[in-house]
C-alpha positions in Angstrom: 147.5 90.5 153.9 148.0 93.8 152.1 145.8 96.8 152.8 143.7 97.8 149.8 144.4 101.1 148.3 141.6 103.6 148.9 140.6 107.1 147.7 139.2 107.6 151.1 140.9 109.8 153.8 140.0 107.1 156.3 142.6 104.3 156.5 141.5 100.7 156.1 142.6 99.8 159.6 140.7 102.9 161.1 137.6 101.9 159.2 137.9 98.3 160.5 138.3 99.6 164.1 135.1 101.6 163.7 133.2 98.6 162.3 134.4 96.4 165.2 132.6 98.8 167.6 129.2 98.3 165.9 126.5 96.4 167.8 125.3 93.2 166.0 122.2 94.7 164.2 124.3 97.7 162.9 127.1 95.3 161.9 124.6 93.1 160.0 123.2 96.2 158.2 126.7 97.4 157.4 127.7 94.0 156.0 124.5 93.9 153.9 125.2 97.4 152.5 128.9 96.5 151.7 127.7 93.3 149.9 125.2 95.4 148.0 128.0 97.9 147.0 130.2 95.0 146.0 127.5 93.5 143.8 126.8 96.9 142.1 130.5 97.2 141.2 130.7 93.7 139.9 127.5 94.2 138.1 129.0 96.9 135.9 130.8 94.1 134.0 127.9 91.7 133.8 125.1 91.2 131.3 122.1 93.2 132.4 119.9 90.2 133.5 122.7 88.8 135.7 123.3 92.2 137.2 119.6 92.5 138.0 119.5 89.1 139.6 122.6 89.8 141.7 121.1 93.0 142.9 118.0 91.0 144.1 120.0 88.2 145.6 122.1 90.6 147.6 119.2 92.7 148.8 119.1 92.4 152.6 116.1 92.6 155.0 115.1 96.1 156.0 116.8 97.1 159.2 113.6 97.6 161.1 112.4 94.1 160.2 115.6 92.6 161.4 115.6 94.6 164.6 112.0 93.7 165.3 112.6 90.0 164.6 115.7 90.0 166.8 113.9 91.6 169.7 110.9 89.3 169.5 113.0 86.2 169.0 115.0 87.2 172.2 111.7 87.4 174.1 110.7 84.1 172.7 113.9 82.5 173.9 113.4 84.1 177.3 109.8 82.8 177.3 108.4 86.3 177.9 106.5 86.7 174.6 102.9 87.8 174.7 100.3 86.3 172.4 100.2 89.5 170.3 104.0 89.5 170.1 103.9 85.8 169.1 101.5 86.6 166.2 103.8 89.5 165.1 106.9 87.2 165.3 105.0 84.6 163.1 104.3 87.4 160.6 107.9 88.4 160.5 109.0 84.8 160.1 106.7 84.4 157.1 108.0 87.7 155.6 111.6 86.5 156.1 110.8 83.1 154.6 109.2 84.6 151.6 112.2 86.8 151.0 114.4 83.8 151.3 112.3 81.9 148.8 112.6 84.8 146.3 116.4 84.9 146.9 116.7 81.1 146.2 114.5 81.5 143.0 116.9 84.3 141.8 119.9 82.2 142.7 118.5 79.3 140.7 117.7 81.5 137.7 121.3 82.9 137.8 122.7 79.4 138.0 120.6 78.4 135.0 121.8 81.4 133.0 125.4 80.6 133.9 124.9 76.9 133.2 125.9 75.7 136.7 124.3 74.0 139.7 122.9 76.1 142.5 125.5 74.7 144.9 128.3 75.6 142.5 126.9 79.1 142.1 126.6 79.6 145.8 130.2 78.5 146.3 131.4 80.8 143.5 129.5 83.7 145.0 130.7 82.7 148.5 127.1 82.5 149.8 126.6 80.3 152.8 123.3 78.5 153.4 121.5 80.1 156.4 122.2 78.7 159.9 119.1 77.6 161.7 118.6 77.6 165.5 
């Protein structure tokens, strides 16, 4: 595998070494931002409506929501969740599910515009269905 050319003073391998040191929430946030950057660059060559849909599709959850969900979900698994925390976890789950519904709607609209199935579009964009616990 060849190392991509970069205008950056940081080498690709050094950057990868730094990314490897991130904890999971920071790594997820980093990946989300990289995907967003990639979508923006690809969007420059797309019709405006497709670019707008891709931007919405690639928008990740806010970091604070993800962190709060991860912390409460860990407490749920450990069976140490209070009733108040349980209510908050349910609110976050609903928020995440609503965001996922919007993402699927945007994916379906993009698939329609491109004249392909949702499955084919997801494969083309290298989007994996979410893994459930």
